[in-house]
ROSE-4610 file (N, C-alpha, C; in Angstrom, 1 decimal, always signed):
// ROSE-4610
residu = [X/X/X/X/X/X/X/X/X/X/X/X/X/X/X/X/X/X/X/X/X/X/X/X/X/X/X/X/X/X/X/X/X/X/X/X/X/X/X/X/X/X/X/X/X/X/X/X/X/X/X/X/X/X/X/X/X/X/X/X/X/X/X/X/X/X/X/X/X/X/X/X/X/X/X/X/X/X/X/X/X/X/X/X/X/X/X/X/X/X/X/X/X/X/X/X/X/X/X/X/X/X/X/X/X/X/X/X/X/X/X/X/X/X/X/X/X/X/X/X/X/X/X/X/X/X/X/X/X/X/X/X/X/X/X/X/X/X/X/X/X/X/X/X/X/X/X/X/X/X/X/X/X/X/X/X/X/X/X/X/X/X/X/X/X/X/X/X/X/X/X/X/X/X/X/X/X/X/X/X/X/X/X/X/X/X/X/X/X/X/X/X/X/X/X/X/X/X/X/X/X/X/X/X/X/X/X/X/X/X/X/X/X/X/X/X/X/X/X/X/X/X/X/X/X/X/X/X/X/X/X/X/X/X/X/X/X/X/X/X/X/X/X/X/X/X/X/X/X/X/X/X/X/X/X/X/X/X/X/X/X/X/X/X/X/X/X/X/X/X/X/X/X/X/X/X/X/X/X/X/X/X/X/X/X/X/X/X/X/X/X/X/X/X/X/X/X/X/X/X/X/X/X/X/X/X/X/X/X/X/X/X/X/X/X/X/X/X/X/X/X/X/X/X/X/X/X/X/X/X/X/X/X/X/X/X/X/X/X/X/X/X/X/X/X/X/X/X/X/X/X/X/X/X/X/X/X/X/X/X/X/X/X/X/X/X/X/X/X/X/X/X/X/X/X/X/X/X/X/X/X/X/X/X/X/X/X/X/X/X/X/X/X/X/X/X/X/X/X/X/X/X/X/X/X/X/X/X/X/X/X/X/X/X/X/X/X/X/X/X/X/X/X/X/X/X/X/X/X/X/X/X/X/X/X/X/X/X/X/X/X/X/X/X/X/X/X/X/X/X/X/X/X/X/X/X/X/X/X/X/X/X/X/X/X/X/X/X/X/X/X/X/X/X/X/X/X/X/X/X/X/X/X/X/X/X/X/X/X/X/X/X/X/X/X/X/X/X/X/X/X/X/X/X/X/X/X/X/X/X/X/X/X/X/X/X/X/X/X/X/X/X/X/X/X]
num = [1/1/1/2/2/2/3/3/3/4/4/4/5/5/5/6/6/6/7/7/7/8/8/8/9/9/9/10/10/10/11/11/11/12/12/12/13/13/13/14/14/14/15/15/15/16/16/16/17/17/17/18/18/18/19/19/19/20/20/20/21/21/21/22/22/22/23/23/23/24/24/24/25/25/25/26/26/26/27/27/27/28/28/28/29/29/29/30/30/30/31/31/31/32/32/32/33/33/33/34/34/34/35/35/35/36/36/36/37/37/37/38/38/38/39/39/39/40/40/40/41/41/41/42/42/42/43/43/43/44/44/44/45/45/45/46/46/46/47/47/47/48/48/48/49/49/49/50/50/50/51/51/51/52/52/52/53/53/53/54/54/54/55/55/55/56/56/56/57/57/57/58/58/58/59/59/59/60/60/60/61/61/61/62/62/62/63/63/63/64/64/64/65/65/65/66/66/66/67/67/67/68/68/68/69/69/69/70/70/70/71/71/71/72/72/72/73/73/73/74/74/74/75/75/75/76/76/76/77/77/77/78/78/78/79/79/79/80/80/80/81/81/81/82/82/82/83/83/83/84/84/84/85/85/85/86/86/86/87/87/87/88/88/88/89/89/89/90/90/90/91/91/91/92/92/92/93/93/93/94/94/94/95/95/95/96/96/96/97/97/97/98/98/98/99/99/99/100/100/100/101/101/101/102/102/102/103/103/103/104/104/104/105/105/105/106/106/106/107/107/107/108/108/108/109/109/109/110/110/110/111/111/111/112/112/112/113/113/113/114/114/114/115/115/115/116/116/116/117/117/117/118/118/118/119/119/119/120/120/120/121/121/121/122/122/122/123/123/123/124/124/124/125/125/125/126/126/126/127/127/127/128/128/128/129/129/129/130/130/130/131/131/131/132/132/132/133/133/133/134/134/134/135/135/135/136/136/136/137/137/137/138/138/138/139/139/139/140/140/140/141/141/141/142/142/142/143/143/143/144/144/144/145/145/145/146/146/146/147/147/147/148/148/148/149/149/149/150/150/150/151/151/151/152/152/152/153/153/153/154/154/154/155/155/155/156/156/156/157/157/157/158/158/158/159/159/159/160/160/160/161/161/161/162/162/162/163/163/163/164/164/164/165/165/165/166/166/166/167/167/167/168/168/168/169/169/169/170/170/170/171/171/171/172/172/172/173/173/173/174/174/174/175/175/175]
x = [-20.6/-21.8/-21.3/-21.4/-21.1/-19.8/-19.1/-17.4/-17.4/-18.2/-18.2/-19.0/-20.5/-21.4/-19.8/-19.0/-18.6/-17.0/-16.8/-15.7/-16.6/-17.4/-17.9/-18.8/-19.2/-20.0/-18.9/-18.0/-17.3/-15.8/-15.2/-13.9/-13.6/-14.2/-14.0/-13.9/-15.4/-15.6/-14.6/-14.1/-13.0/-11.5/-11.4/-10.2/-10.4/-11.5/-11.6/-11.1/-12.1/-11.5/-10.3/-9.5/-7.8/-7.3/-7.5/-6.8/-7.6/-8.6/-8.9/-8.8/-8.1/-7.4/-6.4/-5.5/-3.9/-3.6/-4.5/-4.2/-5.0/-6.2/-6.9/-6.9/-6.6/-6.5/-8.0/-8.9/-10.8/-11.1/-11.7/-13.0/-14.2/-15.0/-16.0/-17.5/-18.2/-19.4/-20.2/-20.6/-20.8/-20.6/-19.2/-19.0/-19.3/-18.7/-18.8/-20.3/-21.2/-22.6/-23.3/-23.3/-24.0/-23.0/-21.7/-21.2/-21.8/-22.1/-22.7/-24.3/-24.9/-26.2/-26.3/-25.0/-24.9/-24.6/-23.6/-23.2/-24.2/-24.9/-26.3/-27.0/-27.3/-28.3/-27.3/-26.4/-25.2/-25.1/-25.7/-25.1/-27.0/-27.8/-29.7/-29.1/-28.9/-28.9/-27.9/-26.7/-25.9/-26.5/-27.9/-27.9/-27.1/-26.7/-24.8/-25.5/-26.7/-27.0/-26.6/-26.1/-26.1/-24.6/-23.9/-22.1/-21.9/-22.9/-22.9/-22.4/-24.1/-24.0/-22.7/-22.7/-21.6/-19.9/-19.9/-18.4/-18.5/-20.1/-20.4/-19.6/-20.3/-19.8/-18.8/-18.2/-16.6/-16.2/-15.7/-15.0/-15.5/-16.8/-16.9/-16.5/-16.8/-16.2/-14.8/-14.0/-12.3/-11.8/-12.4/-12.0/-12.5/-13.4/-14.4/-13.4/-12.7/-11.8/-10.6/-10.0/-8.9/-9.4/-10.4/-10.4/-10.9/-11.2/-11.5/-10.2/-9.7/-7.8/-6.7/-7.5/-6.9/-6.3/-6.2/-5.3/-5.9/-7.3/-7.6/-8.6/-9.2/-9.9/-11.5/-12.7/-13.8/-14.4/-13.5/-13.8/-13.4/-12.7/-11.5/-12.9/-12.8/-14.2/-15.4/-16.1/-17.0/-16.9/-15.2/-14.8/-15.1/-13.8/-13.9/-15.3/-16.7/-18.1/-18.5/-18.3/-18.7/-17.7/-16.8/-16.1/-16.0/-16.4/-17.0/-19.0/-19.4/-20.6/-20.5/-19.6/-19.2/-18.2/-17.8/-16.2/-17.1/-18.0/-18.7/-17.3/-17.4/-16.2/-15.3/-14.7/-13.2/-12.9/-13.8/-13.1/-12.3/-12.0/-10.7/-9.4/-9.7/-8.6/-8.2/-9.1/-8.8/-8.1/-8.7/-8.1/-6.7/-6.4/-5.0/-4.0/-4.5/-3.6/-3.1/-4.2/-4.1/-3.3/-3.4/-2.7/-1.0/-1.0/+0.4/+0.8/+0.1/+1.1/+1.3/-0.2/+0.7/+1.7/+2.1/+3.1/+4.5/+4.5/+5.3/+5.5/+4.5/+4.9/+5.0/+4.6/+5.0/+6.6/+7.5/+8.7/+9.6/+9.0/+10.0/+9.8/+8.7/+8.5/+9.8/+9.8/+10.3/+12.0/+11.7/+13.9/+14.1/+13.4/+13.9/+14.0/+13.8/+14.0/+14.7/+15.3/+16.4/+15.9/+14.4/+13.6/+13.2/+13.8/+13.0/+13.8/+14.8/+15.6/+15.0/+15.3/+14.9/+13.2/+12.5/+10.8/+10.7/+11.3/+11.2/+11.7/+12.9/+13.2/+12.6/+11.9/+10.7/+9.8/+9.1/+8.0/+8.4/+9.8/+10.0/+9.7/+10.4/+11.1/+9.7/+8.5/+7.5/+6.7/+6.5/+5.7/+6.6/+7.9/+8.3/+7.9/+8.4/+8.1/+6.3/+5.6/+4.5/+3.8/+3.9/+3.9/+5.0/+6.3/+7.2/+7.2/+7.3/+6.6/+5.7/+4.6/+3.4/+3.1/+4.3/+3.9/+3.0/+2.0/+1.5/+1.7/+1.4/+1.6/+3.6/+3.2/+5.2/+4.8/+3.8/+3.4/+2.6/+3.7/+3.4/+3.0/+1.8/+1.6/+1.2/+1.4/+1.5/-0.2/-1.5/-3.0/-3.3/-4.4/-4.6/-4.4/-4.1/-4.4/-5.9/-6.3/-7.6/-7.9/-9.3/-10.0/-9.3/-9.0/-8.4/-6.8/-6.0/-4.8/-4.0/-2.5/-2.0/-1.9/-1.6/-1.7/+0.2/+0.4/+1.9/+2.7/+3.8/+4.4/+4.1/+4.2/+4.4/+3.0/+2.1/+0.8/+0.5/+0.0/-0.1/-1.8/-2.3/-3.4/-4.0/-4.4/-5.0/-6.1/-7.2/-7.7/-7.4/-6.0/-5.3/-4.8/-4.6/-3.6/-5.0/-6.7/-7.6/-8.1/-8.1/-7.9/-7.1/-6.0/-4.8/-5.2/-5.4/-5.7/-7.0/-8.1/-9.6/-8.6/-8.4/-8.0/-7.1/-6.2/-5.6/-6.5/-7.0/-8.0/-8.7/-9.7/-10.4/-9.9/-8.8/-7.9/-7.5/-7.2/-6.8/-8.1/-8.9/-10.3/-11.2/-11.0/-12.4/-11.6/-10.0/-9.9/-10.6]
y = [+31.9/+30.5/+29.3/+29.8/+29.0/+28.5/+29.1/+28.2/+27.2/+27.3/+26.5/+25.7/+25.3/+24.3/+23.5/+24.0/+23.6/+22.8/+22.8/+22.7/+21.3/+21.3/+20.2/+19.0/+19.7/+19.0/+17.8/+19.3/+18.3/+17.8/+19.2/+18.7/+17.7/+17.9/+16.6/+15.4/+15.3/+13.7/+12.9/+14.2/+13.9/+13.9/+14.2/+13.9/+12.4/+12.3/+10.8/+9.7/+10.6/+8.9/+9.0/+9.9/+9.8/+9.2/+9.6/+8.7/+7.3/+6.8/+5.2/+4.6/+5.5/+4.9/+4.8/+5.8/+5.3/+4.2/+4.1/+3.3/+2.0/+1.5/+0.1/-0.1/+0.9/+0.9/+0.7/+2.0/+1.6/+3.2/+3.2/+4.6/+4.1/+4.5/+3.6/+4.4/+3.6/+4.2/+4.9/+4.7/+5.3/+6.7/+6.8/+8.7/+9.3/+8.7/+9.2/+9.2/+8.1/+8.8/+9.6/+9.6/+11.1/+12.3/+12.2/+13.6/+13.8/+12.9/+13.3/+13.7/+13.3/+14.0/+15.5/+15.4/+16.7/+18.3/+17.6/+18.3/+18.9/+18.1/+18.2/+18.8/+19.1/+19.7/+21.3/+21.2/+22.5/+23.1/+22.5/+23.0/+24.0/+23.5/+23.7/+25.2/+25.1/+25.9/+27.1/+27.1/+28.2/+28.7/+27.9/+28.2/+27.7/+26.8/+26.3/+25.0/+24.4/+23.1/+22.5/+23.2/+23.2/+22.6/+23.6/+23.9/+22.5/+22.3/+20.6/+19.6/+19.2/+18.0/+18.0/+18.9/+19.0/+18.3/+18.8/+18.7/+17.2/+16.8/+15.6/+14.9/+15.0/+14.0/+14.1/+15.0/+14.8/+14.6/+14.6/+13.6/+11.9/+11.9/+10.5/+9.8/+10.3/+10.0/+9.8/+11.1/+10.8/+9.8/+9.7/+8.5/+7.0/+7.1/+5.9/+5.4/+6.1/+5.8/+4.9/+5.9/+5.2/+3.6/+3.6/+2.7/+1.3/+1.8/+0.5/+0.1/+0.8/+0.9/+0.0/-0.1/-0.4/+0.1/+1.7/+2.0/+2.8/+2.6/+3.4/+2.2/+2.6/+1.7/+2.4/+1.5/+2.2/+3.5/+3.1/+4.1/+5.5/+5.8/+6.7/+7.2/+6.6/+7.0/+7.8/+7.0/+7.6/+8.9/+9.1/+10.0/+11.6/+11.0/+12.2/+12.7/+11.8/+12.3/+13.5/+12.5/+13.4/+14.8/+15.0/+16.5/+17.0/+16.5/+17.4/+17.6/+17.1/+17.6/+18.9/+19.2/+20.1/+21.3/+21.1/+21.7/+22.1/+21.7/+21.8/+21.4/+22.7/+22.5/+22.2/+23.2/+23.5/+22.1/+20.6/+20.1/+19.0/+19.5/+20.0/+19.7/+21.0/+21.5/+20.3/+20.2/+19.2/+17.9/+17.6/+16.4/+16.3/+17.7/+17.7/+17.9/+18.6/+18.7/+17.5/+16.7/+15.6/+14.4/+14.4/+13.5/+14.4/+15.6/+15.8/+15.6/+15.5/+14.9/+13.8/+12.7/+11.1/+10.9/+11.8/+11.3/+11.9/+12.9/+13.1/+12.5/+11.9/+10.5/+9.6/+9.0/+7.9/+7.7/+8.9/+9.2/+9.1/+9.5/+9.5/+7.9/+7.3/+6.0/+5.1/+5.4/+4.4/+5.5/+6.8/+7.0/+6.2/+6.5/+5.6/+4.3/+3.8/+2.4/+1.9/+2.7/+2.8/+2.5/+2.9/+1.9/+3.1/+4.5/+5.2/+5.7/+5.3/+5.6/+4.2/+3.0/+2.1/+2.0/+2.4/+2.3/+3.6/+4.7/+5.6/+5.5/+4.5/+4.0/+3.1/+2.6/+1.4/+1.9/+2.9/+3.6/+4.5/+5.5/+6.3/+5.8/+4.4/+3.5/+3.0/+3.0/+2.3/+3.1/+4.3/+5.6/+5.9/+6.1/+5.9/+4.8/+3.5/+2.8/+2.6/+3.5/+3.3/+4.2/+5.5/+6.3/+6.3/+6.2/+6.6/+5.1/+4.4/+2.5/+2.3/+2.5/+2.4/+0.9/+0.3/-0.9/-0.8/-2.3/-2.1/-2.9/-2.9/-3.8/-3.4/-2.4/-1.7/-1.0/-0.2/+0.7/-0.2/-0.8/-2.0/-1.3/-1.5/-0.7/-1.8/-1.8/-2.4/-2.6/-3.2/-2.7/-2.9/-3.0/-3.6/-4.3/-5.3/-6.4/-6.4/-7.6/-8.3/-8.4/-8.3/-7.9/-8.3/-9.6/-10.0/-10.5/-9.7/-10.0/-8.8/-8.8/-8.3/-6.7/-5.5/-4.4/-3.7/-3.9/-3.6/-2.4/-2.3/-1.1/+0.0/+0.0/+0.8/+1.7/+1.1/+1.6/+3.0/+4.0/+5.4/+5.3/+5.5/+5.8/+7.2/+7.2/+8.4/+9.4/+8.7/+9.4/+10.3/+9.9/+11.0/+11.9/+11.5/+12.7/+14.0/+13.0/+14.0/+14.5/+14.0/+14.6/+16.1/+15.4/+16.9/+18.0/+18.0/+18.2/+19.3/+18.3/+19.2/+20.7/+20.1/+21.6/+22.7/+22.3/+23.0/+24.1/+23.2/+24.1/+24.6/+24.3/+25.2/+26.5/+26.5/+27.4/+28.3/+27.7/+28.9/+30.0/+28.9/+29.5/+30.0/+30.1/+30.3/+31.6/+32.2/+33.8/+34.7]
z = [-24.2/-23.7/-24.8/-26.2/-27.2/-27.5/-27.0/-26.4/-25.9/-24.3/-23.2/-23.9/-24.6/-24.9/-26.0/-27.1/-28.0/-27.3/-26.2/-25.1/-24.7/-23.9/-23.5/-24.1/-24.9/-25.8/-27.1/-27.4/-28.7/-27.8/-27.3/-27.3/-25.8/-25.3/-24.3/-24.2/-24.9/-25.2/-26.7/-27.1/-28.4/-27.5/-26.5/-25.8/-25.3/-24.5/-24.0/-24.9/-26.3/-27.3/-28.0/-27.7/-27.8/-26.9/-25.8/-24.6/-24.6/-24.8/-25.1/-26.2/-27.5/-28.6/-28.4/-27.8/-27.3/-26.1/-25.5/-24.4/-24.9/-25.6/-25.7/-27.6/-28.2/-29.7/-30.7/-29.2/-29.6/-29.6/-30.3/-29.9/-29.8/-28.8/-28.2/-29.0/-29.5/-30.4/-29.7/-27.9/-27.0/-26.9/-26.8/-27.3/-28.6/-29.7/-31.0/-31.4/-31.2/-32.1/-31.4/-29.9/-29.3/-29.6/-29.8/-30.2/-31.9/-32.5/-33.6/-33.6/-32.7/-32.8/-31.7/-30.5/-30.2/-31.1/-32.2/-33.3/-34.0/-34.3/-35.5/-34.1/-33.4/-32.1/-32.1/-32.0/-31.6/-33.1/-34.4/-35.8/-35.9/-35.1/-35.0/-34.4/-33.1/-31.6/-32.8/-33.6/-34.0/-35.5/-35.8/-37.6/-38.1/-37.7/-38.9/-39.7/-39.7/-40.1/-41.3/-42.2/-43.8/-43.7/-42.6/-43.0/-42.2/-40.8/-39.8/-41.0/-41.2/-42.6/-43.8/-43.8/-45.3/-44.3/-43.0/-42.3/-42.0/-41.9/-41.5/-42.3/-43.5/-44.5/-44.9/-44.9/-45.4/-44.3/-43.3/-42.6/-42.4/-42.8/-43.1/-43.6/-45.3/-46.4/-46.7/-46.2/-46.5/-45.8/-44.1/-43.6/-44.0/-44.5/-44.8/-46.0/-47.0/-48.2/-47.5/-46.7/-45.8/-45.3/-44.5/-43.7/-44.8/-46.2/-47.0/-47.5/-47.9/-47.8/-46.9/-45.7/-44.8/-43.8/-43.8/-42.9/-41.9/-41.4/-39.9/-39.7/-38.9/-37.7/-37.9/-38.0/-38.1/-36.9/-35.6/-35.0/-35.5/-35.9/-36.5/-37.7/-38.4/-39.4/-38.5/-37.4/-37.0/-36.0/-36.0/-35.3/-36.1/-36.7/-38.4/-38.6/-38.5/-38.7/-37.6/-36.5/-35.1/-35.3/-35.8/-35.3/-36.6/-38.0/-39.0/-38.6/-37.8/-37.3/-36.3/-35.3/-34.5/-35.4/-36.1/-37.0/-38.5/-38.8/-40.4/-41.4/-42.5/-43.5/-42.8/-41.3/-41.1/-40.5/-40.7/-40.3/-40.8/-42.7/-43.2/-42.4/-42.0/-41.2/-40.2/-39.3/-38.2/-39.0/-40.1/-41.2/-41.2/-41.7/-42.1/-41.1/-40.1/-38.5/-37.9/-38.5/-37.6/-38.3/-39.2/-40.5/-40.1/-40.1/-40.0/-38.6/-37.8/-36.2/-36.1/-36.9/-37.5/-38.1/-39.0/-39.7/-38.9/-38.3/-37.4/-36.5/-35.9/-34.7/-35.3/-36.2/-36.9/-37.5/-37.7/-38.3/-37.3/-36.2/-35.1/-34.1/-34.3/-34.0/-34.7/-36.0/-37.0/-37.1/-36.4/-36.5/-35.1/-34.3/-32.7/-33.0/-34.2/-34.1/-35.0/-35.8/-36.8/-38.4/-38.4/-39.3/-40.5/-39.6/-41.0/-42.3/-42.2/-43.5/-44.5/-43.9/-45.3/-45.6/-44.7/-44.7/-45.6/-45.9/-46.4/-48.2/-48.0/-49.3/-50.4/-49.1/-49.9/-50.3/-49.6/-50.0/-51.5/-51.3/-52.6/-53.5/-53.8/-54.7/-55.2/-54.3/-54.9/-55.4/-55.2/-55.7/-57.3/-57.3/-58.4/-59.0/-59.0/-59.7/-60.1/-59.6/-60.1/-60.8/-60.4/-61.3/-62.5/-62.6/-63.7/-64.8/-63.9/-65.2/-64.8/-64.3/-64.0/-63.6/-62.4/-62.0/-60.9/-61.0/-59.9/-58.7/-57.4/-56.4/-56.0/-56.0/-56.0/-54.3/-54.5/-52.9/-52.3/-51.0/-50.6/-48.7/-48.4/-47.2/-46.2/-44.9/-44.0/-43.6/-43.2/-43.1/-41.8/-40.8/-39.6/-39.6/-38.3/-37.4/-37.3/-37.3/-37.2/-36.1/-35.7/-34.3/-33.1/-33.5/-32.3/-32.2/-32.9/-33.3/-32.8/-31.7/-31.5/-32.3/-31.5/-32.3/-32.8/-33.5/-34.1/-33.1/-33.1/-32.2/-33.3/-34.5/-35.5/-35.9/-35.3/-35.6/-34.3/-35.3/-34.6/-34.8/-33.0/-32.5/-33.7/-34.4/-35.1/-35.0/-33.7/-32.5/-32.1/-31.4/-30.6/-31.5/-32.6/-33.4/-33.5/-34.5/-34.1/-32.8/-31.9/-30.8/-30.6/-31.1/-30.7/-31.9/-32.8/-34.1/-33.9/-33.1/-32.9/-31.7/-30.6/-29.9/-30.5/-31.5/-32.5/-32.8/-33.5/-34.7/-34.1/-32.8/-31.6/-31.8/-31.2/-30.5/-31.5/-32.8/-34.1/-34.8/-34.5/-35.4/-34.4/-33.3/-32.3/-31.8/-32.4/-31.5/-32.6]
């Protein structure tokens, strides 16, 4: 029964969020905010409220830092908070697996375009100059476009990666 509630309350909505993120680049508040409330209610039902609140805070804060640096959007932050409410501290695994999926997906897209070698060279040179010589401004990372600008091809929908990771972590930890 608990697994059914988890699938219906968390995994079905996160799958919808992953779909909308890949199709439109948006993760809707009308899905993520009820997911947060349902996750907290579920945590109360299974007597794991402190774990859910910790997971919510971890998911929110880690992705908020990324959003402030310009790497992800606000929908991803709220989705991570919602997943934290459902997964508790295990949201760390969801974020790690989701990040791994996004790195592999991004690497594939860049390799397909023939840009992987050049991008990796620039990236690692920037890291080297920053940490060995202390030079600032050498690690240049692209930012998300503004609200009405078109989304570049190389952007990876992180919400979709989080949705996939949610299923993987659910299957791994629920057995």
